[in-house]
N, C-alpha and C positions, 0 to 999 in steps of 0.2 A: 502493500500498500504508499509505503514511503516512496519509492522508486515510482511509482504510480504518481503521487504528489509533485515530485520533482520534474515529469515529464509535463504534466499536466501546464506547471510552471514554465517550463520551457515552451511552450505551444502557446503559453501568453503571450511570452516576449520575442518570438519569432512572429506573431500575427503582428504586434505593434511596433516593428525595428524591419519588416518585410517593406522596403523603399519603393516607391511608386513615381515614375519620373515620365516627365511631358513626353519625351523624345525616347522611341525606342534605339536609337543608331548608339548612343553612348549611355546606356542605364547604368543605376546604383546595384544594379543586380547581373549574375553570370546568365548568359543566353545560350551558351554554346555544350552538347550533350557531350556527355563522359566527366566534364566538372567534378570533383569531391572537395571541397570545404570544410577543412576539420576544424574545429574551435575547444578550447581549454578554459574548462571555469574553475575560478580562484574564490577561494573564501577572503577574508580581513589580513589575514598575514600571508595571504599568498599562496597558499596550499592548494594544490591542485585537487577539486572535487567530483568533478565528473568531466565527462565530454560529451559533443552532441556535431554529428555529422552531416550532412549536407551532399547529396548528390543531385547533377541534374540528368536525370533521365530519359527526358525525353523533350525535342522543341518539334511542334508542328505548326506549320505557316506556308502561307505562301509569296510573302515578302516581308521586307525589312521591318512594315508598320502595320502588319497582321500575323502573329503568330502566338502559341502557346507554348508554356513553358510547365513542366510535371517535373518534380522534385521529392525527393525522399527526406524525411528530416526523422534522422535517429539518435535516440540517447543513448548513451556509452556510459558503463560505471570506469571506476578510475582504472581496471584493467582493460577496457576499450571493448569489452565486451555489451554486446545489444540487449537493453534493456526493451526498450519499444519502440518502435518503427511506424511513420504514418505517410502517406503520400500528398503534397499538397501541389496547387496548382494555378498559375499564374496568367494571364490573359492580357494581351499585346491587342490594343483596337485603335487602327487611327494613329499610330504612335503615341495611345496612352497605354499605359500597366495597370492593370485592377486585380487586385488580389478579395476576393469574396471569402472570409472567414468559414461563411458556413459551409463552405465547399467539402471541410474537412470534415462536417456532422457526420458520424458516426465510424468514422475511418479509424480512427484512437479505440474505441471500442462499444460495444451495442448499446445504444441507450442516447450516448456523448452530443451535444448540440455546442455548436460554437457560433456563435454570434459578433458582427461589430465591422470597426473599420479599421484597417490598417494605416499607417503614418504614410503622407503623401512626401516624397523628398522632392521637387522641382529637378528638370536636369540644369537649370543653372541657378548653382547657389553662390551666394555672396554673404560676408560676415555682417552680423546685425539684421538678415532675413526672420520672418514669422512663420512658421510654417502651420498649418493646422492640426487641430486637436486630433485624436484618438481614441478606438476604447477596444475593448475584448471581452466579451463574457461567455465563460465554460458550464456547462448544465448535465449532470447526470440526471436526466426524468425532469421532474421540477425540482429538483434542489441544485442549486446556484454553488457550485463548487469553487470557483475564483473568478476573481474579475478583476480588471484594471484599466485606468484610465491615465493618457496623459497630457498634458495641458502643458500653456508658456514654451513651447518649442521654439528654440530659436539657432539660426548659426553663429555659432562664437568664434570659429577662428579653421583656418585654412593651413594645415602644417603637414610633416611628413614623421610618419609610424613606422616605426620599426616592433617588429614582433619574427618568430622561429618562422613565417612563413617567408619572409622579407622586407623590403621599405616599400610605402604606400606612399600616394597623397592623397593625402585625407579631407574631410572636411567635417569638421566637429559640431555634433549638435544634441544641445542640452535640452531637457523637459523636468517637469514636473510629474510625478508619477504617484498617484493614489492607488491601492489596490484593495483586494478582500481575500480573503482564500482560509479556508477551514476555519472562517470565524477572527482570525487573526485579519488587523487592518493592518495598513502600512500608509508613510507618504515619503519619498525618497526623490533625489535627484537623479536623472540617467545621463551619459556622457556616453555619446553614441560616434565614433568615428568609420565617414563610410568616404571609401574609395570607388571611383567608375569601372564597369564591367564585374567587379566582384559583389559589392555591397559593404555590409559591415566586418570591420576590421578588429576594433576593440570596442570593449563596455567597459561602463565602470559605475558603481550605483553605490550612492554615500547616503547617511541617515540627515535628520533633522540636524544633527550636529554638525554637518560636512564632513564627517567619519568615513572613511572607505569603509564599505561591508561586503565587498563581491565585485566580480569582473570577468572580463572573458577575453581571449586574444584569436586569432586566424592564426593557429600552428602550422596546419599543410595545405598546401592548395595542389591538386594533379589534375592533368589531364589538358590543361589549360597551351 
């Protein structure tokens, strides 16, 4: 149950952090079959807690402005053994990228519904830019298992970020995150670094006192 809860939390973050870009030519998201992105998650002391892996399994479409990307989201334990797996779909229509959280309903397990709207990250980012709010809710039957909302999202910097996967030119996006899971409420600050044609490179979560409570980063990129 604890592993399932962690995976549900990962789904919420995935839903909120999937970037939607206005132009599909250079999206903040991979669009090539076979690309595999592996992320390590850390606790406040920098100790690895688990991993998440995204695999682009299929790209269908007639042109650069209209296609669909299917990728698998996998939750891995410390030994990188697969705990849970769920397919996710992204649609690009006339150059705009759409992610519908409800398309994942029931793919995690029977009776699960996922609703909400993912973060919209425009193709052109500038420091000081304000982005749209986003939210997601996960239910098992009529019971709300977890929910989260991202507000006050803005681009705070453009900088190079180095991880075990390499060095990337990124845009740092900062948000306020309010959530509730299994009866516990939280209010945190979330920082995400986005790179073109990849998406998320690094994440950092801070509490109300601005103390780091968790982080994650891209540690391996294959198939590019």
